[in-house]
Every structure is written in structure tokens, then in C-alpha cells.
Steps between C-alpha positions, in 0.01 A plus 500: 500500500777743586682419177193586293338779699822702526588478128282686248683342203397152615150625564462638149625172353248308711208729412584502129502120505166492684340729240627272222357195676162665559476599135609163362269305732206740497534553874263715703761626747757400756516423871830581669594285798806619692556285810696609809579850381757663735411826672782677316312447171171655615532816288649308207199265506270797449723639223505162324121471503464854367746420220330167425155656468632780279695271264241224472195725458680712242501192274186332638266763648242242611752278681407420860793525738481357850743439781509203738559639849571330835243402759727652765768759420764357734783709349311833468589500131160576346349843439144375457325832422756606238497159332120494494503839332725368223376144434151392397485261797690379802437133569567398860666160516264392777673175588813343654418635845617150595757348263718197454746605770245592768565372853138385531239391250243768427278678248664612178240777466315564828198723453511600867628359829875537453712806582556542126204406283330583171255745655781694667704505179213652303437759771870592504488584130174694528620691807820590312289676239465239225158550333294180528427508128878470439542202735452128438545202729713210381370170641677163527379193318757300697607417854788358704536154647743470795642211703393576858541365853132418560142529379438819698394814311805702388740237632875567493665398175783248482614591149429716199148519363412378151278715279181328381302643211125503557415177320764309700389662827137414432593136435666483843200669661260253339716211613564605860219745574529873551419740780398861449694736723253764615756748645689530170229406249693223320496118497774269625571128497680285757619158390771240541755403237640173626591563863521879464239771545448754224285812483366668187355853489354627174213698346190352341179636349350564845792702639549682170133600493559675832798686351299598194234635734764713675617634162145609420444648845818709472409612148820363342549467125498119506721198553810336359576127517823312571480305288279402210490122431555415868129415522527200268175374351280610788244777458454599865767771495342668199153448645592699810618791281184488292271493802696781668519739206198427282237774496229438759207298370161667528306211652178379349464256787675420824781254431846377588740635237819315592661293772882497495637241559231242438493239645585672826748357749497773767480859369325627190397831343130506409359765265124539488244745368157602627231692316467766769696623802371288786606275786575149379565161650779294347480131592805280454450123489 
């Protein structure tokens, strides 16, 4: 990052190449993802984004330019308001709150409940002056699976965690059973591999629906996904997006619109419509 952000010659070579690629591949834009930017490059990061927008949009005026930004700015390297004023969108990488090297197993993207969580990250950006219409939330279609000392929630790890894309995580959950963690709003799985305990924390359609609801409540521009294809052949992940963001249905009768997931193991999101505002009774059998 320092090598690039402190050298305008390298930047111009990079941006010229990007424009060529966008033109040759009929691209709609570019998302820049700079990880672990040092504090010393804070001003240079802003200058780079300004230069990138100017050079790319000179050749492709309709190009959409976004920037992947950290869930927590540990190094104080990000000038959120300035970057939001330059780029079309900032996309919070709302994941890896717990990672492969964590001392305990835990939620990759806790909605609430942890000292650092998705809700707090969004509020940090908004409180810093980022307009909600310039902010998106990146959500994880993956989780981490750690070797742990016991079956207890958030047990201490005994080694590095292994990333599991959604379809692999869901297979383990179906095989061993999953619990929904109410404090953090995400599912987890405890199981044994041979004589050793393991613990998997990941996001599924239920927990993601809660995050999509937060995005709507905060008035954000939308969501990003890390990463497409992680869902495999299943439709539940797309179903939760559709049910969260589709225009409201004007009901012609009272009905259940969707139940995600279905069948239900422990926690589900139920959408329903009624013809008029009234008290209702919902019976679950």
C-alpha cells in the first residue's frame, strides 16, 4: 500500500490499465480494496481516490467507483467523510470481527452483542459524517470453523480457524445441528471431529435478513456480498435478499408471504401481510 499510495507514477499506470480493462470488458466500474492501510498513508489514500475518480470518469463518465473500507479503523488511516465525498460508495467490510487467529471461537459478523459489531460499525461511519446514501454494508457469505477446547459457546481455540464458504457451512449445520445466538444474531455449530471439538460460526439467510433490515432502518444505499458463488446451488440466500428488498405487496388477503428458513429448526423470519392495520394472532404449530 505504501509503495503504491506514495508514488503517483505507479498510480497512473494502475489507473490507465484499469480504464483499458473496463473498456475491453465492458465493465461498469471498479471497487478498490486496500487492506491494512498504515496511518501515514491517510492523506495519500484520499489523493489516490480523487485521482482515480478523475481519470476513470474522464474516459468512462458513467463508471461506478466504490471503496471497500474496514469494519473497524484500527490504524486511524481512513478519512471516511472525505472518501465518501469522492467515491460513489463506501462499502463497509462488515465481517472478520472474529478471524482465523482469534483466541476464542465467535461470530464473524455479530449484529450486536460484542464490543465491536456491525451495528456499531455502521453508526461509526454515520457519526463521522458519511451520508447514508453513500454507504453500503458488505456481508459475509462465509464463516470460520475452529478447533476448540469444549462444546461451550465461544470456547477457547486450540489452533487456527478454517474459513468455510456458506454452502460448506450449511452442510455442517445440517449434519450436526445449529443454534441461533440471540446476543449476536448469528448461528453457530458445535461438533466433534474424531476426538476433538470444533466450533463453526457463520451467517445464513436468517442472520442476513436481520442485517438487511438494519441496512433499511439506517437508510443505507444497499449491500455488498463476499462473495458471489459461495452460496452454491441453494436459493435461500437470494430469497432473503428478495424478501428484504422487494417492494411491499399490497395485500388482497391476509397471508404468510415467506418463512426463512423453512423448514425451521429454531429461529426463522416470517413475513406476513394483512388487509388492514389491526391486532393479529400468529399461531405456530
